[in-house]
N, C-alpha and C positions, 0 to 999 in steps of 0.2 A: 439630321445633317444633310446639307445640300452638296451634291457632288455628281459628276458624270464619269462613266467608265467606258473606255473604248478597248474592246477585247480583240487583239490581233493574234496571229498564229504563234508568234514567239514571245509576246509580252502583253501585259494589260496596262493601259494608260489611264490613270485616275487624276481627275482635276477637282480639287476641293474648292467649293464655292462658298466658303465661310471666312469671316475675318478673324475668328478666334478658334484655336484648338484647345479646348478646356475639358473639364469634367462633364460637360453637357454633350459634347460632340465626340469625345475620345472613345467611348464604348462602341458606338456605331462604326467608327473607323477601324478599330481592332477587329470587330466582327467581319467587316468587309475583307480585310486582309486574310483572315482565316478561310473565308469562303473561296477566295481566289486561289489560295494554296490547295484547297481540297479539289478544285476544278482542274488542277494540273498546271496552273500558271506559276512557273518558277521565277519569272522576271516581271517586276512591277516598277513602273515609272509613276512618280507622284508629282504633279504640278501644284506648287504651293504659292502661285502668283497672287492669289486673293487673300492669303492668310497674312495678317499683320502681327498677331501675338499668339503665344502658346504658353501654357503652364506645364507643370510636371506631368499631368495626365496626358496632355497632347503629345509631349515628347516621348512618353512611355509608349503610346500607340504607334509612333513611328519606329521605335525600337522593336516592337512586336513584328511589324511588317518586315523589317530587316532580318530578324531571326528566322522567320518563315522562309524567306527566299534563300538564305544561307543553308538551311536544312535541306532544301530542294536543289542545292548546287546551282542556284541562280543568282540574279543581281537585283538589288533594291536601290533605286536611284531617285534622289530628290532634285528638283529643278525649279528655276524661276523664283528663288527666295528673295523676299524684300529685305532691306537693310536691317530692320528691327529684328526680324526672325533670324537672320543670319548672325547678328550679334549675340542673340540669346543662345544659339547653338554653339557659337564659339566660346562663350563664357562657360557653358556647361561641359565643354570639351567633347561634345558629341561629333564635332567635325572630324575627329580622328577615328570615329566608328562608322559614321554614315557616309555614303557616297553622294556627294553634292556636285552638281554641274550647273553652269549659268543658264543654259537655255534648254527648252524641250527637245529641240533637234539634236543637240549634243548628247542628251540623256538617251534618246532612242537609238542613236548611232552606237553609243557605248554598249548598250544592251545587246544589240544585234551582233556587234563584233565579238562580244564575250560568248554569246551563244554559238556562233560559228566556230570559235576556237575550241569549245568543248566538243562539238561534233567532229572536228578535225582530229582531235586527240583520240576519240573513240575509233575513228577509221584507221588511224595509224596503229593502234593496238591490234586491231583485227588483221591488218596487213602483216605486221610483225609476228603474228601468232601468239600474242600475249593476251588476247581476249579483251573483254570490256572491263570497266572499273569494278563492276560487281564481281566478276570472276577473280580479279586480283584480290579483292577483299576476302573471298572465300578461300583462296590459297593461303593468305596470311593467317586466317583463322585455323586452317589445318596445321600450319607450321607451329602455331601456338599450342594447339592440342597435343601434337607430337612431343613438343618440348616439355609440356606438363607431364606426359607419361614417362619421359626419361627422368624427370625429377623424382617422380614417385618410385621408379625402379631403383634409382640411386639411394633413396631413403631406405628402401627395403634391404639393399645390400649393406648399408651402414648398420642397420639393426642386426643383421646376421653376423657381421664382424664383431659388434659389441657383445653378442651372445657367446661367440667363440672365445673371446677374451675372458669373459666371465667364467667359462668352463675351465680355461687354463689356470686362472687364479684359484679356482676351487680345488683343482688337482694339486697345485703347489701347496695349498694350505693343508691338504690331507697328508702330504709327505713329511711336513715339518711337525715335530712334536710340540705340544703346547708348553709354554713357559712354566706354568704352574706344575705340570707333571714332572718336568726336569728337576725343579727345586725339591719336590716331594721325594723323588728317587734319591737324590743326593743326601737328603736328610736321613733316609732309611739306611743308607750305606754307612754313614757315620755312626748312627746309633748301634748298628750291628757290630761294628768294629769295637766300639767301647764296651759292649757286653762281653765280647770274646776276651778282651784283655782283662776285664775284671774276673772272669771265671778262671783264667790261667793263673792269675796272681793268688787266688784263693787256694788252688790245688798245690802250688809251691809251698805256701805256708803250712798246709796240712802235712806235707812230706817232711818238712823240717821238724815239725813237732813230733812226728813218729820216731825220727832218728834219735832224738834226745830222750 
């Protein structure tokens, strides 16, 4: 793939000198985006003034560059698109994902302005005593960890309460007689009364017979 790269302090400017972005040129373009990200360039401007056509492989390579810049909290800007390439990007609805500007000067200016805004935000955090973005992320992680510990403690308390309720239910069950035992006891009482009545009737009959 034919291209030039101008590496500045705040961004890298790539000019692609190919008429097509296809399966032949896309792998090299993806690799170059990865290298720039590893070198610390979080802002990349891509001049596509020479490109007339692109297939799915070429568009995928541009999305890779956009993702790398987003992960590094930077900007990925395309510029100088021809009408055919612009129409293709609009049809694929990538114009809602990719940052596209008409000229190279506007693209560089947008990148510089965005980079200065990020630096200003970092300085304001330091002045306000809030620290950097990394420190804010660490504080959020600590809050989440503490919240997780509280959830675990609440779960243990609920388990203890469930155990106490089980103990109370067990004690209540011990105090109550079993239904089968009550029925058996009542049956024994009735049988004993019937035997006593029968014995008493027999004794009375014996006494009457003796008197006669």
